[in-house]
PAMARDO-773079 format. One record per residue (C-alpha): residue number from 1; x, y, z. Coordinates in nm, 3 decimals. Example, Ala and Ser with C-alpha at 12.3 -4.5 7.8 and 13.67 -1.06 7.14 Angstrom:
2
+--------+---------+---------+---------+
! drenlo !    east !   north !      up !
+--------+---------+---------+---------+
!      1 !   1.230 !  -0.450 !   0.780 !
!      2 !   1.367 !  -0.106 !   0.714 !
+--------+---------+---------+---------+
This chain:
366
+--------+---------+---------+---------+
! drenlo !    east !   north !      up !
+--------+---------+---------+---------+
!      1 !   9.934 !  -8.474 !  16.347 !
!      2 !  10.229 !  -8.640 !  16.175 !
!      3 !  10.586 !  -8.643 !  16.294 !
!      4 !  10.885 !  -8.838 !  16.167 !
!      5 !  11.141 !  -8.997 !  16.395 !
!      6 !  11.494 !  -9.021 !  16.250 !
!      7 !  11.726 !  -9.299 !  16.362 !
!      8 !  12.060 !  -9.440 !  16.261 !
!      9 !  12.047 !  -9.759 !  16.058 !
!     10 !  12.210 ! -10.070 !  16.200 !
!     11 !  12.513 ! -10.198 !  16.011 !
!     12 !  12.401 ! -10.512 !  15.828 !
!     13 !  12.587 ! -10.840 !  15.852 !
!     14 !  12.565 ! -10.837 !  15.474 !
!     15 !  12.557 ! -10.497 !  15.302 !
!     16 !  12.386 ! -10.437 !  14.969 !
!     17 !  12.723 ! -10.453 !  14.792 !
!     18 !  12.811 ! -10.778 !  14.968 !
!     19 !  12.466 ! -10.916 !  14.894 !
!     20 !  12.501 ! -10.858 !  14.521 !
!     21 !  12.847 ! -11.018 !  14.534 !
!     22 !  12.698 ! -11.327 !  14.698 !
!     23 !  12.419 ! -11.380 !  14.447 !
!     24 !  12.504 ! -11.714 !  14.283 !
!     25 !  12.560 ! -11.728 !  13.910 !
!     26 !  12.268 ! -11.863 !  13.711 !
!     27 !  12.316 ! -12.239 !  13.674 !
!     28 !  12.339 ! -12.389 !  13.328 !
!     29 !  12.053 ! -12.608 !  13.202 !
!     30 !  12.204 ! -12.936 !  13.323 !
!     31 !  12.299 ! -12.799 !  13.665 !
!     32 !  11.960 ! -12.634 !  13.706 !
!     33 !  11.781 ! -12.962 !  13.631 !
!     34 !  12.005 ! -13.142 !  13.880 !
!     35 !  11.950 ! -12.878 !  14.150 !
!     36 !  11.573 ! -12.884 !  14.108 !
!     37 !  11.565 ! -13.264 !  14.129 !
!     38 !  11.782 ! -13.254 !  14.442 !
!     39 !  11.553 ! -12.993 !  14.600 !
!     40 !  11.243 ! -13.204 !  14.533 !
!     41 !  11.404 ! -13.512 !  14.685 !
!     42 !  11.529 ! -13.324 !  14.992 !
!     43 !  11.195 ! -13.155 !  15.057 !
!     44 !  11.024 ! -13.494 !  15.054 !
!     45 !  11.294 ! -13.665 !  15.261 !
!     46 !  11.295 ! -13.394 !  15.529 !
!     47 !  10.914 ! -13.365 !  15.547 !
!     48 !  10.966 ! -13.003 !  15.450 !
!     49 !  10.755 ! -12.746 !  15.269 !
!     50 !  10.893 ! -12.448 !  15.077 !
!     51 !  10.730 ! -12.109 !  15.130 !
!     52 !  10.862 ! -11.838 !  14.900 !
!     53 !  10.810 ! -11.465 !  14.865 !
!     54 !  10.703 ! -11.307 !  14.537 !
!     55 !  11.037 ! -11.126 !  14.514 !
!     56 !  11.270 ! -11.430 !  14.504 !
!     57 !  11.401 ! -11.609 !  14.195 !
!     58 !  11.133 ! -11.757 !  13.965 !
!     59 !  11.283 ! -12.105 !  14.005 !
!     60 !  11.215 ! -12.092 !  14.379 !
!     61 !  10.861 ! -11.962 !  14.327 !
!     62 !  10.782 ! -12.236 !  14.077 !
!     63 !  10.940 ! -12.505 !  14.295 !
!     64 !  10.733 ! -12.395 !  14.594 !
!     65 !  10.407 ! -12.425 !  14.401 !
!     66 !  10.508 ! -12.749 !  14.230 !
!     67 !  10.591 ! -12.921 !  14.560 !
!     68 !  10.282 ! -12.815 !  14.753 !
!     69 !  10.422 ! -12.502 !  14.915 !
!     70 !  10.315 ! -12.144 !  14.859 !
!     71 !  10.425 ! -11.815 !  14.708 !
!     72 !  10.296 ! -11.516 !  14.903 !
!     73 !  10.381 ! -11.220 !  15.124 !
!     74 !  10.537 ! -11.260 !  15.467 !
!     75 !  10.208 ! -11.293 !  15.655 !
!     76 !  10.060 ! -11.560 !  15.430 !
!     77 !  10.395 ! -11.743 !  15.423 !
!     78 !  10.389 ! -11.764 !  15.803 !
!     79 !  10.019 ! -11.852 !  15.816 !
!     80 !  10.064 ! -12.124 !  15.554 !
!     81 !  10.362 ! -12.268 !  15.741 !
!     82 !  10.174 ! -12.265 !  16.070 !
!     83 !   9.882 ! -12.457 !  15.924 !
!     84 !  10.083 ! -12.702 !  15.710 !
!     85 !  10.154 ! -13.054 !  15.835 !
!     86 !  10.525 ! -13.041 !  15.743 !
!     87 !  10.769 ! -13.053 !  16.034 !
!     88 !  11.026 ! -12.836 !  15.853 !
!     89 !  10.951 ! -12.501 !  15.690 !
!     90 !  11.197 ! -12.360 !  15.439 !
!     91 !  11.143 ! -11.986 !  15.404 !
!     92 !  11.277 ! -11.834 !  15.085 !
!     93 !  11.284 ! -11.462 !  15.153 !
!     94 !  11.456 ! -11.239 !  15.409 !
!     95 !  11.528 ! -11.297 !  15.775 !
!     96 !  11.225 ! -11.128 !  15.933 !
!     97 !  11.005 ! -11.363 !  15.729 !
!     98 !  11.182 ! -11.662 !  15.876 !
!     99 !  11.143 ! -11.516 !  16.224 !
!    100 !  10.771 ! -11.459 !  16.174 !
!    101 !  10.727 ! -11.814 !  16.049 !
!    102 !  10.918 ! -11.947 !  16.349 !
!    103 !  10.724 ! -11.751 !  16.611 !
!    104 !  10.399 ! -11.894 !  16.473 !
!    105 !  10.543 ! -12.247 !  16.453 !
!    106 !  10.779 ! -12.288 !  16.747 !
!    107 !  10.736 ! -12.666 !  16.728 !
!    108 !  10.873 ! -12.675 !  16.372 !
!    109 !  11.221 ! -12.640 !  16.230 !
!    110 !  11.249 ! -12.327 !  16.016 !
!    111 !  11.534 ! -12.306 !  15.765 !
!    112 !  11.640 ! -12.032 !  15.524 !
!    113 !  11.866 ! -12.057 !  15.217 !
!    114 !  12.074 ! -11.768 !  15.357 !
!    115 !  12.038 ! -11.626 !  15.708 !
!    116 !  12.228 ! -11.311 !  15.609 !
!    117 !  11.945 ! -11.205 !  15.375 !
!    118 !  11.801 ! -10.906 !  15.558 !
!    119 !  11.581 ! -10.600 !  15.491 !
!    120 !  11.651 ! -10.227 !  15.496 !
!    121 !  11.330 ! -10.165 !  15.692 !
!    122 !  11.433 ! -10.416 !  15.957 !
!    123 !  11.783 ! -10.265 !  15.974 !
!    124 !  11.638 !  -9.916 !  16.000 !
!    125 !  11.441 !  -9.997 !  16.315 !
!    126 !  11.680 ! -10.123 !  16.586 !
!    127 !  11.494 ! -10.281 !  16.877 !
!    128 !  11.660 ! -10.070 !  17.149 !
!    129 !  11.584 !  -9.742 !  16.973 !
!    130 !  11.228 !  -9.852 !  16.901 !
!    131 !  11.175 !  -9.946 !  17.267 !
!    132 !  11.304 !  -9.604 !  17.377 !
!    133 !  11.061 !  -9.438 !  17.135 !
!    134 !  10.773 !  -9.638 !  17.279 !
!    135 !  10.880 !  -9.544 !  17.631 !
!    136 !  10.875 !  -9.177 !  17.531 !
!    137 !  10.514 !  -9.206 !  17.406 !
!    138 !  10.329 !  -9.436 !  17.650 !
!    139 !   9.992 !  -9.291 !  17.549 !
!    140 !  10.020 !  -9.419 !  17.192 !
!    141 !   9.951 !  -9.759 !  17.036 !
!    142 !  10.261 !  -9.903 !  16.868 !
!    143 !  10.186 ! -10.040 !  16.522 !
!    144 !  10.471 ! -10.196 !  16.325 !
!    145 !  10.498 ! -10.321 !  15.972 !
!    146 !  10.575 ! -10.691 !  15.927 !
!    147 !  10.920 ! -10.596 !  15.793 !
!    148 !  11.070 ! -10.578 !  16.143 !
!    149 !  11.262 ! -10.805 !  16.377 !
!    150 !  11.103 ! -11.033 !  16.633 !
!    151 !  11.237 ! -10.803 !  16.905 !
!    152 !  11.052 ! -10.503 !  16.758 !
!    153 !  10.734 ! -10.707 !  16.713 !
!    154 !  10.762 ! -10.813 !  17.077 !
!    155 !  10.744 ! -10.449 !  17.188 !
!    156 !  10.464 ! -10.354 !  16.948 !
!    157 !  10.091 ! -10.366 !  17.016 !
!    158 !  10.002 ! -10.456 !  16.657 !
!    159 !  10.180 ! -10.597 !  16.353 !
!    160 !  10.035 ! -10.518 !  16.009 !
!    161 !  10.105 ! -10.597 !  15.647 !
!    162 !  10.045 ! -10.360 !  15.358 !
!    163 !   9.720 ! -10.540 !  15.275 !
!    164 !   9.559 ! -10.493 !  15.617 !
!    165 !   9.733 ! -10.181 !  15.752 !
!    166 !   9.463 !  -9.937 !  15.639 !
!    167 !   9.183 ! -10.137 !  15.798 !
!    168 !   9.365 ! -10.186 !  16.126 !
!    169 !   9.467 !  -9.821 !  16.156 !
!    170 !   9.110 !  -9.711 !  16.077 !
!    171 !   8.990 !  -9.948 !  16.348 !
!    172 !   9.233 !  -9.800 !  16.600 !
!    173 !   9.146 !  -9.443 !  16.497 !
!    174 !   8.776 !  -9.517 !  16.545 !
!    175 !   8.857 !  -9.632 !  16.897 !
!    176 !   9.023 !  -9.296 !  16.962 !
!    177 !   9.377 !  -9.432 !  16.971 !
!    178 !   9.686 !  -9.235 !  16.869 !
!    179 !   9.952 !  -9.430 !  16.688 !
!    180 !  10.326 !  -9.481 !  16.679 !
!    181 !  10.407 !  -9.616 !  16.334 !
!    182 !  10.728 !  -9.793 !  16.232 !
!    183 !  10.932 !  -9.832 !  16.027 !
!    184 !  10.835 !  -9.734 !  15.668 !
!    185 !  10.776 !  -9.359 !  15.643 !
!    186 !  10.617 !  -9.376 !  15.297 !
!    187 !  10.366 !  -9.644 !  15.393 !
!    188 !  10.298 !  -9.462 !  15.719 !
!    189 !  10.238 !  -9.133 !  15.541 !
!    190 !  10.005 !  -9.302 !  15.292 !
!    191 !   9.804 !  -9.459 !  15.576 !
!    192 !   9.791 !  -9.129 !  15.764 !
!    193 !   9.658 !  -8.947 !  15.457 !
!    194 !   9.402 !  -9.217 !  15.382 !
!    195 !   9.272 !  -9.256 !  15.738 !
!    196 !   9.332 !  -8.917 !  15.901 !
!    197 !   9.478 !  -9.098 !  16.202 !
!    198 !   9.708 !  -8.918 !  16.449 !
!    199 !  10.039 !  -9.089 !  16.372 !
!    200 !  10.401 !  -9.037 !  16.468 !
!    201 !  10.614 !  -9.181 !  16.190 !
!    202 !  10.947 !  -9.359 !  16.213 !
!    203 !  11.194 !  -9.254 !  15.942 !
!    204 !  11.260 !  -9.581 !  15.759 !
!    205 !  11.234 !  -9.683 !  15.396 !
!    206 !  11.262 !  -9.983 !  15.166 !
!    207 !  11.565 !  -9.944 !  14.940 !
!    208 !  11.365 ! -10.081 !  14.648 !
!    209 !  11.046 !  -9.874 !  14.668 !
!    210 !  11.218 !  -9.560 !  14.795 !
!    211 !  11.398 !  -9.532 !  14.460 !
!    212 !  11.095 !  -9.508 !  14.235 !
!    213 !  11.083 !  -9.162 !  14.075 !
!    214 !  10.765 !  -8.962 !  14.016 !
!    215 !  10.900 !  -8.741 !  13.735 !
!    216 !  11.031 !  -9.035 !  13.534 !
!    217 !  10.710 !  -9.228 !  13.600 !
!    218 !  10.505 !  -8.940 !  13.465 !
!    219 !  10.717 !  -8.937 !  13.150 !
!    220 !  10.680 !  -9.313 !  13.113 !
!    221 !  10.302 !  -9.279 !  13.140 !
!    222 !  10.303 !  -9.044 !  12.840 !
!    223 !  10.491 !  -9.309 !  12.641 !
!    224 !  10.234 !  -9.573 !  12.737 !
!    225 !   9.896 !  -9.397 !  12.760 !
!    226 !   9.716 !  -9.732 !  12.745 !
!    227 !   9.887 !  -9.858 !  13.061 !
!    228 !   9.747 !  -9.857 !  13.413 !
!    229 !   9.988 !  -9.779 !  13.697 !
!    230 !  10.009 ! -10.023 !  13.990 !
!    231 !  10.206 !  -9.897 !  14.291 !
!    232 !  10.310 ! -10.054 !  14.620 !
!    233 !  10.244 !  -9.813 !  14.912 !
!    234 !  10.607 !  -9.832 !  15.030 !
!    235 !  10.675 !  -9.593 !  14.740 !
!    236 !  10.714 !  -9.213 !  14.781 !
!    237 !  10.400 !  -8.999 !  14.787 !
!    238 !  10.471 !  -8.849 !  14.445 !
!    239 !  10.475 !  -9.196 !  14.290 !
!    240 !  10.160 !  -9.303 !  14.476 !
!    241 !   9.982 !  -8.992 !  14.344 !
!    242 !  10.028 !  -9.121 !  13.988 !
!    243 !   9.883 !  -9.465 !  14.059 !
!    244 !   9.561 !  -9.613 !  13.929 !
!    245 !   9.584 !  -9.879 !  14.201 !
!    246 !   9.780 !  -9.867 !  14.526 !
!    247 !   9.816 ! -10.198 !  14.704 !
!    248 !  10.013 ! -10.484 !  14.851 !
!    249 !  10.168 ! -10.756 !  14.638 !
!    250 !   9.850 ! -10.963 !  14.646 !
!    251 !   9.638 ! -10.656 !  14.569 !
!    252 !   9.863 ! -10.567 !  14.273 !
!    253 !   9.822 ! -10.920 !  14.141 !
!    254 !   9.444 ! -10.898 !  14.186 !
!    255 !   9.427 ! -10.564 !  14.004 !
!    256 !   9.629 ! -10.697 !  13.711 !
!    257 !   9.392 ! -10.993 !  13.679 !
!    258 !   9.071 ! -10.792 !  13.707 !
!    259 !   9.144 ! -10.473 !  13.513 !
!    260 !   9.100 ! -10.489 !  13.137 !
!    261 !   9.393 ! -10.268 !  13.034 !
!    262 !   9.643 ! -10.430 !  12.795 !
!    263 !   9.951 ! -10.294 !  12.977 !
!    264 !  10.062 ! -10.204 !  13.331 !
!    265 !  10.345 !  -9.997 !  13.474 !
!    266 !  10.437 ! -10.162 !  13.802 !
!    267 !  10.619 !  -9.991 !  14.091 !
!    268 !  10.738 ! -10.275 !  14.310 !
!    269 !  11.022 ! -10.527 !  14.317 !
!    270 !  11.075 ! -10.678 !  13.973 !
!    271 !  11.054 ! -11.026 !  14.128 !
!    272 !  10.676 ! -10.973 !  14.110 !
!    273 !  10.684 ! -10.978 !  13.732 !
!    274 !  10.712 ! -11.357 !  13.727 !
!    275 !  10.374 ! -11.408 !  13.896 !
!    276 !  10.219 ! -11.117 !  13.707 !
!    277 !  10.318 ! -11.263 !  13.371 !
!    278 !  10.220 ! -11.617 !  13.469 !
!    279 !   9.873 ! -11.506 !  13.573 !
!    280 !   9.828 ! -11.267 !  13.279 !
!    281 !  10.012 ! -11.408 !  12.976 !
!    282 !   9.835 ! -11.177 !  12.732 !
!    283 !   9.916 ! -10.855 !  12.918 !
!    284 !  10.229 ! -10.639 !  12.911 !
!    285 !  10.409 ! -10.537 !  13.231 !
!    286 !  10.654 ! -10.248 !  13.237 !
!    287 !  10.899 ! -10.169 !  13.516 !
!    288 !  10.847 !  -9.831 !  13.683 !
!    289 !  11.164 !  -9.617 !  13.665 !
!    290 !  11.396 !  -9.608 !  13.966 !
!    291 !  11.635 !  -9.334 !  13.860 !
!    292 !  11.683 !  -9.036 !  13.629 !
!    293 !  11.946 !  -9.018 !  13.360 !
!    294 !  12.213 !  -8.888 !  13.596 !
!    295 !  12.118 !  -9.094 !  13.901 !
!    296 !  12.231 !  -9.428 !  14.032 !
!    297 !  12.027 !  -9.685 !  14.219 !
!    298 !  12.100 !  -9.914 !  14.512 !
!    299 !  11.847 ! -10.176 !  14.412 !
!    300 !  11.739 ! -10.102 !  14.053 !
!    301 !  11.396 ! -10.238 !  14.153 !
!    302 !  11.522 ! -10.566 !  14.296 !
!    303 !  11.610 ! -10.635 !  14.658 !
!    304 !  11.971 ! -10.758 !  14.677 !
!    305 !  11.896 ! -10.965 !  14.986 !
!    306 !  11.602 ! -11.137 !  14.817 !
!    307 !  11.838 ! -11.212 !  14.529 !
!    308 !  12.066 ! -11.405 !  14.768 !
!    309 !  11.807 ! -11.685 !  14.779 !
!    310 !  11.901 ! -11.965 !  14.542 !
!    311 !  11.851 ! -12.330 !  14.460 !
!    312 !  12.209 ! -12.388 !  14.575 !
!    313 !  12.129 ! -12.233 !  14.913 !
!    314 !  11.813 ! -12.438 !  14.944 !
!    315 !  12.004 ! -12.761 !  14.882 !
!    316 !  12.270 ! -12.662 !  15.136 !
!    317 !  12.012 ! -12.579 !  15.403 !
!    318 !  11.823 ! -12.905 !  15.359 !
!    319 !  12.136 ! -13.121 !  15.339 !
!    320 !  12.318 ! -12.970 !  15.637 !
!    321 !  12.053 ! -12.801 !  15.851 !
!    322 !  12.233 ! -12.469 !  15.802 !
!    323 !  12.034 ! -12.147 !  15.811 !
!    324 !  11.805 ! -12.250 !  16.096 !
!    325 !  11.603 ! -11.975 !  16.264 !
!    326 !  11.607 ! -11.985 !  16.643 !
!    327 !  11.412 ! -11.755 !  16.875 !
!    328 !  11.409 ! -11.716 !  17.250 !
!    329 !  11.075 ! -11.868 !  17.361 !
!    330 !  10.981 ! -11.570 !  17.579 !
!    331 !  11.063 ! -11.320 !  17.304 !
!    332 !  10.872 ! -11.530 !  17.051 !
!    333 !  10.566 ! -11.542 !  17.278 !
!    334 !  10.559 ! -11.163 !  17.312 !
!    335 !  10.609 ! -11.111 !  16.939 !
!    336 !  10.346 ! -11.370 !  16.856 !
!    337 !  10.089 ! -11.176 !  17.059 !
!    338 !  10.102 ! -10.875 !  16.825 !
!    339 !  10.107 ! -11.094 !  16.514 !
!    340 !   9.811 ! -11.302 !  16.631 !
!    341 !   9.619 ! -10.983 !  16.707 !
!    342 !   9.650 ! -10.901 !  16.336 !
!    343 !   9.558 ! -11.256 !  16.233 !
!    344 !   9.249 ! -11.251 !  16.453 !
!    345 !   9.144 ! -10.911 !  16.316 !
!    346 !   9.175 ! -11.011 !  15.951 !
!    347 !   9.004 ! -11.346 !  16.016 !
!    348 !   8.711 ! -11.164 !  16.178 !
!    349 !   8.690 ! -10.932 !  15.877 !
!    350 !   8.675 ! -11.225 !  15.639 !
!    351 !   8.405 ! -11.396 !  15.844 !
!    352 !   8.200 ! -11.076 !  15.853 !
!    353 !   8.242 ! -11.024 !  15.480 !
!    354 !   8.128 ! -11.380 !  15.412 !
!    355 !   7.815 ! -11.342 !  15.625 !
!    356 !   7.497 ! -11.236 !  15.439 !
!    357 !   7.463 ! -10.918 !  15.646 !
!    358 !   7.833 ! -10.858 !  15.710 !
!    359 !   7.899 ! -10.499 !  15.803 !
!    360 !   8.280 ! -10.509 !  15.808 !
!    361 !   8.443 ! -10.477 !  15.467 !
!    362 !   8.668 ! -10.769 !  15.378 !
!    363 !   9.022 ! -10.748 !  15.253 !
!    364 !   9.214 ! -10.935 !  14.987 !
!    365 !   9.467 ! -11.202 !  15.062 !
!    366 !   9.738 ! -11.071 !  15.292 !
+--------+---------+---------+---------+
């Protein structure tokens, strides 16, 4: 059984058009050098660590790694921040990532370069509407994607990322549980098809992955017959059907390292290409098409809110304390419960996989 649940999208504080308008101009060489030096000094002075998502500017990714931080997806960013000794976490990504980091590290200060950087999946799943949906289906287990607000996570039974969603849903299906899934309809449909679970699907989508086009991808494949196709599961079913590998950001990176093809067509945010090229300097990476000849795109394969993150914003946050994430302690505790359930599950999988007679298959990095 699979049913979609349509809902109006919340009006963002910063629309896609406004987000693009607020993306800072690229600094010149001298200014860039000065900004990077200032960021290094401020991170050290504030006992802060930078955790960045794969989709933000390459300068922020490189700075995070250079200064002892991390570049990862939202789950690993939060896990890294929780376990790091720094008293201040600077989250370079979008707001739900900062919230997740904060709920796992309530004793730490969590800053973001721009608090208005949001996510279409988060916007498409308002907490009140989600709660009403849960109330209407009390017999189902609520599973939400990490790309949701703390308020939605607080109402959910489980939080998942794209790297562990299949395993967790299979686990719930094997226990005989029926599922409410929110918010990404493409990821939910992919999981439903792969697991056979009984799922009711929320009608949300990522503005980046929703725009990848199957017909144009098929044509691009004919132009590059030597290329493998790597697709993020937030993409439409027609695009997923053309993939050689379907996976999360970390799983796409792993596939690119391990496969021996000389070229790869990649259907995810183009911010990923920095890490892909760094890890595979001798391989070619090609952007999957987001539109036909007569179409327009909202994202053109890059999240406008991720693009709002900048060195300038990082300096401002560290110098002034602006962009601090705050959460109600009670709300954070309820949201943390569903996140920690996921963390415990994936940790148990890894332990079982490491054991000589482990029976539970392990997963890649979240």
